[in-house]
N, C-alpha and C positions, 0 to 999 in steps of 0.2 A: 580209300577208294574215292574217286571223284565221281560226282553224279552228272548226268547229262543235262545240258541246259535246254531251253526251249527254242533255240535257234535252229534253222534248217541246215541240213547237210553239213553239220559241224563235226570236225574231228576233235574229240576231247580226250585228255589223258585218262587212262583207266589203270588203276593199280589193284592187283589182287594178290593174295598170298597163296602160294602153291606149296604143298608138302611133298617131299620125296619119301621113299620107303623108310628112311631113318627118322621120319617125323620132324625134320628140320624145315622151318618155314622160310621161304625166300620171297621177297616182293617181285612181281612180274609187271612190267609196264607195257602198255600197248595203246592202240588208238581205238576208240569206240565211235562208230558212225551213227549219228542221230538221223533218223528218217525224216524226210520232209512230210508235212501234213497238209499242204495245199499245193495246188497247181502253180500258183504264183511263186511259192517257195522253190519248187523244182525248177521253174523257168529262170528264176533269179540266180540260181547257182550254176547256170550253164554258160559256156562260151557262145558267142553269137552264132556260129555255124551250127552248133548243137541245138540251140534254141530254135533256129529256123527250121531244122529238120523235124523237131518235135512239133512245131506249129503246123508244118505241112502234113505230118502224120495225123494230127488231131483233126485238121480240116478234112482230110481224106476219109477218115473213119466216120466223122459226123455226117458228111455228105453222102457216103456210100451206104451206111447203115444208120439212118437218123434215129431209129428207135432205141439205140444204145444209151446208156447212162454213164457219164464220165465221173470218176472219183479217184482219189488217191488211196492206195492200199499198199502197205509195206514199202513206202517210198517210191512207188511206181504209179504211173498214170494207167488206170485200169478202166476198161469199158465192159459194162454188164449188159447182157441180153437175156431176157426171160429170167431175171434175178440170179443169173450165174455169170461168172467171169467168162467173157467172150474173147477179148484180146487185151494185151497190155504192152506197154512200151518199156523196154529195159535199156537203160543208158549206160554206155561204157565210154572210156576215154576216146577211142578211135572210131567208134561206130555206135549205132543203135540197133536194137533188135525189136521186131514186132512179133510177139508170141501169140500163137493161136491155141486156145484150149482144146480144140478138136482137130488140131493140125494133122494127126495121123490119118484122118479120113479125107483130107484135101489132096488135090492133084497138082503137085508142082515139084519140079526137081530142085527148086530153090529152098524148099523147106528142109530144115536140119533139126536133128535131135541133139540134146546136150549130153547124151550118153548116160552113164551111171549117176551123174549129178541130178538128172531130171527124175523126179519121183512119180510123175504122172505119165503113163505110157502114151496118152493121147496128145500131149503138148509137142508142138513143133514151132520153130521160129525162122524168120528171114532176117539176115543181117542187112542193115541199110547203111551203106557208105555214101552212095549217091542216090538221093531220093528220086530224082527225075528218071533215072535208069530203071528203078524197080517199081515205079508207080503203076504201070499197067498190070504187072503181076500182082501187086498188092490189091488193086481194085478188084481184079478177078477173084482173088482168094477171099476177100472180105464178103463179096456177093455170094460166093459159093458157101462160105461158112454160115452166113446168115440164113441161107436157104436150107442148108443141111440141118441146122439146129443141134440139139444136145441128146436126142433120143438114143443114139448109138454109143454115147460116151458112158463109161462106168462112172458112177457117182464118187465124189471124193469123200 
């Protein structure tokens, strides 16, 4: 088995042994993703357009809800409010999502649920392909979410 290095967003070979019902062991090879631990590591691993979108999102969140605290959690940029996860940025190859922890209580047709993959019933996200196009809706939702707070959300 290969161990993960301390580099950000690195795909490293991983080998494990898997047994079948006849107790024969076979090596299985795959890739293991190492999560970034700092915002600089996340930004350094992105394409220029992705980096620009994340920088725009970061500025929007900080300007709209300045009382949030920014940190990296599970390889994502997360914003805490009242010591709870408020919103976070999920990065994909073709787009970014801004996830709202209390999204089910917000009012927008743009908010989507991940279906059975989402473990928390309250979480909703907006896909961001073109930042300028969704900026007004994001601003509205960030303000609404900050005003709403967490009282209505079930604890994790």
